C-alpha positions as CSV (number, residue, x, y, z in Angstrom):
1,M,100.5,65.9,110.8
2,N,103.5,67.3,112.6
3,E,106.0,64.5,112.0
4,D,108.5,66.7,110.3
5,M,109.0,69.0,113.3
6,T,112.4,68.9,114.9
7,K,112.9,67.6,118.4
8,Y,113.1,70.9,120.3
9,L,110.7,72.8,118.1
10,K,108.2,70.0,118.8
11,Q,108.9,70.3,122.6
12,V,108.3,74.1,122.4
13,M,105.1,73.7,120.4
14,Q,103.8,71.0,122.8
15,K,104.5,73.3,125.8
16,M,102.8,76.2,124.0
17,C,99.7,74.0,123.4
18,S,99.6,73.0,127.1
19,Y,98.9,76.7,128.1
20,V,95.7,76.8,126.2
21,D,94.6,73.1,126.5
22,A,95.2,72.6,122.8
23,D,95.8,69.1,121.5
24,Y,99.2,69.3,119.8
25,N,98.4,66.3,117.6
26,K,95.2,67.8,116.2
27,I,96.8,71.1,115.1
28,N,98.0,71.5,111.5
29,F,101.0,73.8,112.0
30,K,101.3,74.1,108.2
31,E,97.9,75.7,107.9
32,P,98.0,79.5,107.6
33,Q,97.0,81.3,110.7
34,W,97.0,78.1,112.9
35,F,98.1,80.3,115.8
36,M,94.9,82.3,115.7
37,K,92.8,79.3,116.8
38,Y,93.6,79.8,120.5
39,E,94.1,82.7,122.9
40,W,96.3,83.1,125.9
41,N,96.5,85.9,128.5
42,E,99.5,88.0,129.4
43,G,100.4,85.7,132.4
44,Q,100.4,82.6,130.2
45,T,102.5,84.4,127.6
46,N,105.1,85.5,130.2
47,E,105.2,82.1,131.8
48,F,105.8,80.4,128.4
49,K,108.5,83.1,127.7
50,E,110.4,82.3,130.9
51,W,110.1,78.6,130.2
52,M,111.5,79.0,126.6
53,I,114.3,81.3,127.8
54,D,115.3,78.7,130.4
55,L,115.2,76.0,127.7
56,L,117.5,77.9,125.4
57,T,119.8,79.1,128.1
58,N,120.4,75.7,129.6
59,N,120.2,73.4,126.5
60,K,122.9,73.9,123.9
61,E,121.2,71.4,121.5
62,A,117.9,73.4,121.7
63,R,119.8,76.7,121.0
64,I,121.5,75.1,117.9
65,E,118.2,73.8,116.6
66,I,116.1,76.9,117.2
67,M,118.4,79.9,117.0
68,N,120.0,81.4,113.9
69,N,123.1,82.3,115.9
70,P,123.0,79.9,118.9
71,I,125.3,81.7,121.3
72,K,124.5,81.6,125.0
73,D,123.8,85.3,125.4
74,K,120.9,86.5,127.6
75,K,119.8,89.4,125.3
76,R,120.0,87.3,122.2
77,I,118.0,84.5,123.7
78,E,115.4,86.9,125.0
79,A,115.2,88.5,121.6
80,T,114.8,85.1,119.9
81,V,112.0,84.1,122.3
82,D,110.2,87.5,121.8
83,F,110.5,87.0,118.0
84,F,109.1,83.5,118.3
85,I,106.1,84.6,120.4
86,F,105.4,87.6,118.2
87,N,105.4,85.4,115.1
88,F,104.0,82.1,116.3
89,G,102.4,82.6,119.7
90,W,98.7,82.3,120.3
91,K,96.7,85.5,119.8
92,N,96.5,87.6,122.9
93,K,93.3,87.5,125.0
94,I,91.9,91.0,125.5
95,E,91.1,91.2,129.2
96,D,88.3,93.5,130.2
97,N,89.3,95.6,133.3
98,K,85.8,96.8,134.2
């Protein structure tokens, strides 16, 4: 189902799935709105964001594969990760503060 995914994109998606106990192999990432099937909270989102920033900062191959302009620049990497999460991250869990 996800065989055509590139090496580091696959790693990112597997990591993202691990935060919500989703089975990477059972998700059809070509299906519209696949990212709406699970929810994560703000803490999970932030933890994933830090992980992905670290991956792109310390792995040139991952930067080349995932980023449009793969320079090792903190602001550009953070913007890339924010863009990724906004477009492909799980939907945000609404937490009741009562």
